[in-house]
C-alpha positions as a printed NumPy array, in Angstrom:
array([[ 55.908,  76.179, -25.525],
       [ 58.765,  77.495, -27.627],
       [ 61.732,  75.118, -27.629],
       [ 64.176,  77.958, -28.134],
       [ 62.398,  80.271, -25.687],
       [ 62.503,  77.701, -22.86 ],
       [ 66.314,  77.428, -22.88 ],
       [ 68.122,  79.554, -20.32 ],
       [ 71.027,  81.765, -21.393],
       [ 74.242,  81.203, -19.443],
       [ 76.165,  84.416, -18.799],
       [ 79.903,  83.582, -19.058],
       [ 82.605,  84.977, -16.791],
       [ 83.673,  88.482, -17.781],
       [ 80.209,  89.382, -19.035],
       [ 77.793,  91.488, -17.013],
       [ 74.09 ,  91.525, -17.758],
       [ 71.526,  93.762, -16.121],
       [ 67.821,  94.214, -16.658],
       [ 66.247,  97.582, -15.882],
       [ 62.514,  97.887, -16.498],
       [ 62.188,  96.623, -20.088],
       [ 65.79 ,  97.117, -21.286],
       [ 68.461,  94.4  , -21.235],
       [ 72.099,  95.614, -21.103],
       [ 74.971,  93.202, -21.772],
       [ 78.599,  94.274, -21.375],
       [ 81.637,  92.158, -22.191],
       [ 85.296,  92.357, -23.211],
       [ 84.515,  93.146, -26.872],
       [ 81.796,  95.769, -26.304],
       [ 78.323,  96.36 , -24.972],
       [ 74.819,  95.978, -26.375],
       [ 71.282,  96.673, -25.218],
       [ 67.798,  95.875, -26.439],
       [ 64.274,  96.905, -25.492],
       [ 61.887,  94.091, -24.547],
       [ 58.12 ,  94.148, -25.111],
       [ 57.319,  94.191, -21.378],
       [ 53.589,  93.6  , -21.859],
       [ 54.321,  90.273, -23.615],
       [ 57.702,  88.996, -22.324],
       [ 59.353,  88.778, -18.879],
       [ 63.143,  88.586, -18.501],
       [ 64.815,  87.498, -15.24 ],
       [ 68.478,  87.224, -14.269],
       [ 69.121,  84.578, -11.599],
       [ 72.326,  82.697, -10.659],
       [ 74.228,  83.821, -13.746],
       [ 71.456,  82.714, -16.132],
       [ 68.928,  84.764, -18.06 ],
       [ 65.443,  83.29 , -18.325],
       [ 62.879,  84.557, -20.828],
       [ 59.207,  83.781, -20.171],
       [ 55.993,  84.973, -21.741],
       [ 53.139,  86.653, -19.909],
       [ 50.319,  84.762, -21.64 ],
       [ 49.707,  82.282, -24.466],
       [ 48.42 ,  84.718, -27.075],
       [ 49.779,  84.296, -30.588],
       [ 51.919,  87.44 , -30.499],
       [ 53.438,  86.506, -27.136],
       [ 54.295,  83.025, -28.423],
       [ 55.957,  84.47 , -31.522],
       [ 58.036,  86.954, -29.499],
       [ 59.146,  84.406, -26.873],
       [ 61.79 ,  82.614, -28.966],
       [ 62.73 ,  85.818, -30.782],
       [ 63.696,  87.772, -27.66 ],
       [ 65.483,  84.786, -26.144],
       [ 67.634,  84.464, -29.276],
       [ 68.283,  88.207, -29.491],
       [ 69.573,  88.2  , -25.907],
       [ 71.638,  85.05 , -26.554],
       [ 73.208,  86.721, -29.616],
       [ 74.057,  89.763, -27.499],
       [ 75.795,  87.594, -24.881],
       [ 77.701,  85.672, -27.579],
       [ 78.663,  88.822, -29.498],
       [ 80.301,  90.625, -26.59 ],
       [ 82.564,  87.59 , -26.032],
       [ 83.333,  86.521, -29.627],
       [ 82.401,  88.923, -32.446],
       [ 80.267,  87.698, -35.349],
       [ 81.855,  87.566, -38.819],
       [ 80.674,  87.307, -42.411],
       [ 83.106,  86.625, -45.228],
       [ 82.415,  87.942, -48.731],
       [ 84.199,  86.758, -51.876],
       [ 84.648,  88.967, -54.927],
       [ 84.782,  87.121, -58.259],
       [ 85.544,  88.783, -61.571],
       [ 88.333,  89.887, -63.87 ],
       [ 89.904,  93.039, -62.426],
       [ 87.619,  93.063, -59.382],
       [ 89.291,  93.903, -56.072],
       [ 88.739,  95.535, -52.683],
       [ 90.869,  97.446, -50.195],
       [ 90.277,  99.188, -46.879],
       [ 91.677, 102.69 , -46.356],
       [ 90.787, 104.353, -43.062],
       [ 87.013, 104.247, -42.573],
       [ 86.243, 103.403, -46.235],
       [ 86.072, 100.194, -48.194],
       [ 87.026, 100.9  , -51.814],
       [ 86.023,  98.301, -54.406],
       [ 86.742,  98.019, -58.1  ],
       [ 83.75 ,  96.09 , -59.449],
       [ 83.809,  96.589, -63.201],
       [ 82.111,  99.971, -63.168],
       [ 83.714, 103.089, -64.668],
       [ 84.377, 104.367, -61.139],
       [ 85.527, 102.829, -57.856],
       [ 82.708, 101.967, -55.453],
       [ 83.255, 103.367, -51.951],
       [ 81.487, 102.108, -48.842],
       [ 81.687, 104.023, -45.542],
       [ 82.342, 101.645, -42.639],
       [ 79.778, 102.272, -39.857],
       [ 80.685, 102.521, -36.177],
       [ 80.828,  99.172, -34.375],
       [ 81.877,  97.278, -37.506],
       [ 85.363,  96.171, -38.508],
       [ 86.1  ,  95.394, -42.151],
       [ 89.34 ,  93.746, -43.222],
       [ 90.652,  92.531, -46.566],
       [ 93.063,  89.599, -46.074],
       [ 93.591,  89.612, -49.85 ],
       [ 92.249,  91.562, -52.835],
       [ 89.263,  89.242, -53.385],
       [ 88.077,  88.677, -49.782],
       [ 86.216,  91.046, -47.475],
       [ 85.644,  90.083, -43.816],
       [ 82.94 ,  91.985, -41.913],
       [ 82.946,  91.567, -38.115],
       [ 81.299,  93.131, -35.086],
       [ 79.495,  92.42 , -31.817],
       [ 75.959,  93.013, -33.153],
       [ 74.854,  90.081, -35.337],
       [ 72.085,  92.075, -37.014],
       [ 74.399,  94.948, -37.941],
       [ 77.088,  92.583, -39.294],
       [ 74.523,  90.869, -41.527],
       [ 73.084,  94.187, -42.709],
       [ 76.494,  95.652, -43.618],
       [ 77.494,  92.436, -45.423],
       [ 74.227,  92.53 , -47.391],
       [ 74.796,  96.188, -48.334],
       [ 78.302,  95.408, -49.616],
       [ 76.976,  92.378, -51.514],
       [ 74.296,  94.525, -53.178],
       [ 76.95 ,  96.737, -54.822],
       [ 77.528,  93.997, -57.446],
       [ 75.066,  91.059, -57.39 ],
       [ 76.339,  87.756, -58.764],
       [ 75.891,  87.408, -62.514],
       [ 74.441,  83.921, -63.233],
       [ 76.368,  83.076, -66.43 ],
       [ 79.995,  83.739, -65.435],
       [ 79.62 ,  84.037, -61.654],
       [ 81.052,  87.579, -61.508],
       [ 80.054,  89.642, -58.49 ],
       [ 80.106,  89.512, -54.695],
       [ 78.839,  86.502, -52.748],
       [ 79.173,  84.998, -49.267],
       [ 81.99 ,  82.47 , -48.82 ],
       [ 79.537,  79.688, -47.919],
       [ 76.957,  80.603, -50.576],
       [ 76.436,  78.282, -53.54 ],
       [ 76.344,  80.308, -56.747],
       [ 73.878,  78.736, -59.195],
       [ 75.245,  79.051, -62.71 ],
       [ 73.115,  79.06 , -65.834],
       [ 74.06 ,  77.338, -69.05 ],
       [ 75.102,  79.736, -71.783],
       [ 74.127,  79.677, -75.437],
       [ 74.765,  76.495, -77.354],
       [ 75.626,  76.366, -81.029],
       [ 72.611,  75.474, -83.148],
       [ 72.804,  73.096, -86.113]])
């Protein structure tokens, strides 16, 4: 039995969850999300303010989906109460970022500024020139947008120039040494 799948999801006050056929809708103060459940493998029940996810049988695919769907629903409930955030750090001489309207404009050492269109449901802020904070209610979308921004200038291993997550450890390589 999946340890994660067995845990029930508590629905906090101010959040409404409803299950219609094989779709779970969660609505809260920060937004609303929905996901489609594989109804032939997973059952979802809402009782006494708790969501319980169970599997139909013990086949391998059902076991693998059990914990996955439980965590997806738990992330939806958490996201509509407190949005998820990812912080990116820009390192490099002359590198900077700024938000103007629905665009993130970055100067990353190229001959042109790199522009990134901010998708709906995502909020991007720049507390300073070298920090980009991506936030939103959908954990998957926040991670995807942060990864797309990070891919605009991958970290260079010798000097550490580029974009990386704030909690990421940048592995640096040793440069050339003078030969004798």
